[in-house]
Structure formats: C-alpha cells, structure tokens
C-alpha positions in Angstrom: 17.5 -45.7 12.6 13.4 -45.3 12.4 13.2 -49.0 11.8 15.2 -49.6 14.9 12.3 -47.3 17.2 8.9 -49.3 15.4 10.7 -52.3 16.2 11.6 -51.5 19.9 7.3 -50.6 20.1 6.6 -53.6 19.4 6.1 -56.9 22.4 4.1 -59.8 22.3 2.7 -61.0 19.1 3.9 -58.6 16.7 6.8 -59.1 18.0 7.4 -62.9 17.7 6.3 -62.9 13.6 9.5 -61.0 13.5 12.0 -61.8 16.5 14.4 -63.8 14.3 15.6 -60.7 12.0 18.0 -58.6 12.1 17.0 -54.7 13.0 17.8 -53.1 9.7 16.0 -51.5 7.1 16.6 -53.9 4.8 14.6 -56.3 6.8 11.7 -53.6 7.0 9.9 -55.1 4.1 10.1 -58.9 5.2 8.5 -57.7 8.7 6.1 -55.6 7.4 5.1 -58.5 4.6 5.2 -61.0 7.9 2.5 -58.5 9.4 0.4 -58.3 6.4 -0.1 -62.6 5.8 -0.9 -62.7 9.6 -3.3 -59.8 10.6 -5.0 -59.4 7.2 -5.4 -63.6 6.3 -9.5 -62.8 6.3 -10.2 -66.4 7.0 -8.2 -66.3 10.5 -10.1 -63.0 11.3 -13.3 -64.2 10.3 -13.0 -68.0 12.4 -12.1 -65.3 15.2 -14.6 -63.4 15.6 -16.7 -65.6 14.7 -15.3 -67.4 17.9 -15.8 -64.9 20.1 -19.4 -64.3 19.5 -20.3 -68.2 20.1 -17.7 -67.8 23.1 -20.2 -64.7 24.7 -21.4 -65.7 28.1 -24.9 -66.3 28.6 -27.2 -63.7 31.3 -26.8 -64.2 34.1 -29.1 -62.4 35.7 -32.0 -59.7 33.9 -29.5 -56.8 34.7 -29.6 -53.7 32.2 -25.6 -53.4 32.0 -25.0 -57.2 31.9 -27.1 -57.1 28.6 -25.6 -53.9 27.5 -22.2 -55.6 27.8 -23.7 -58.6 26.1 -25.3 -56.4 23.4 -21.8 -54.7 23.0 -19.6 -57.2 22.6 -21.6 -58.6 20.1 -21.8 -56.1 18.0 -18.2 -55.2 18.2 -17.3 -58.7 16.6 -20.4 -58.6 13.9 -19.0 -55.0 13.0 -15.7 -56.4 13.1 -16.9 -59.7 10.2 -18.4 -57.4 7.5 -15.7 -55.1 7.4 
C-alpha cells in the first residue's frame, strides 16, 4: 500500500524512470536503484551544475537586484558542486 502511495506522488522525470514497473512491493528496490543510479551520478550532477554556471545570464544593467540574483544563482550551483 505504501509503495502505491509513493508511486502515485511521482511525476515528471522520477515517474518516467520507473513507469514500466508494476506497482508492487517487490519492485520497490528496482525503482529505488533506478532513482539512485540516476540522481547520485556524480559526473552527471557536476556537469549539470557547471552548465548552470556557464549559462548564467550577463548583467544587462547596473542593478543591485540583478547582481544579487546572479550571485545567488552562482553560489547555489557552486555549493552544489562542492557538496
């Protein structure tokens, strides 16, 4: 029952990773392995965060708000790289 509830809460990419599985307790370890293989892939995660840093928009104006948003996005991705 808990497995069915968990699966019913999924959407998007996490659901797509396991959508071919039947909703049974026996398939939970298979689903869990699919999620961890995908989301704990350090190379993929590093590439993702580095790409985010490279794609940060250039400042268009000398705005404190725009600079703060840029720094926040940079620091968020940099911190994720070091995690």
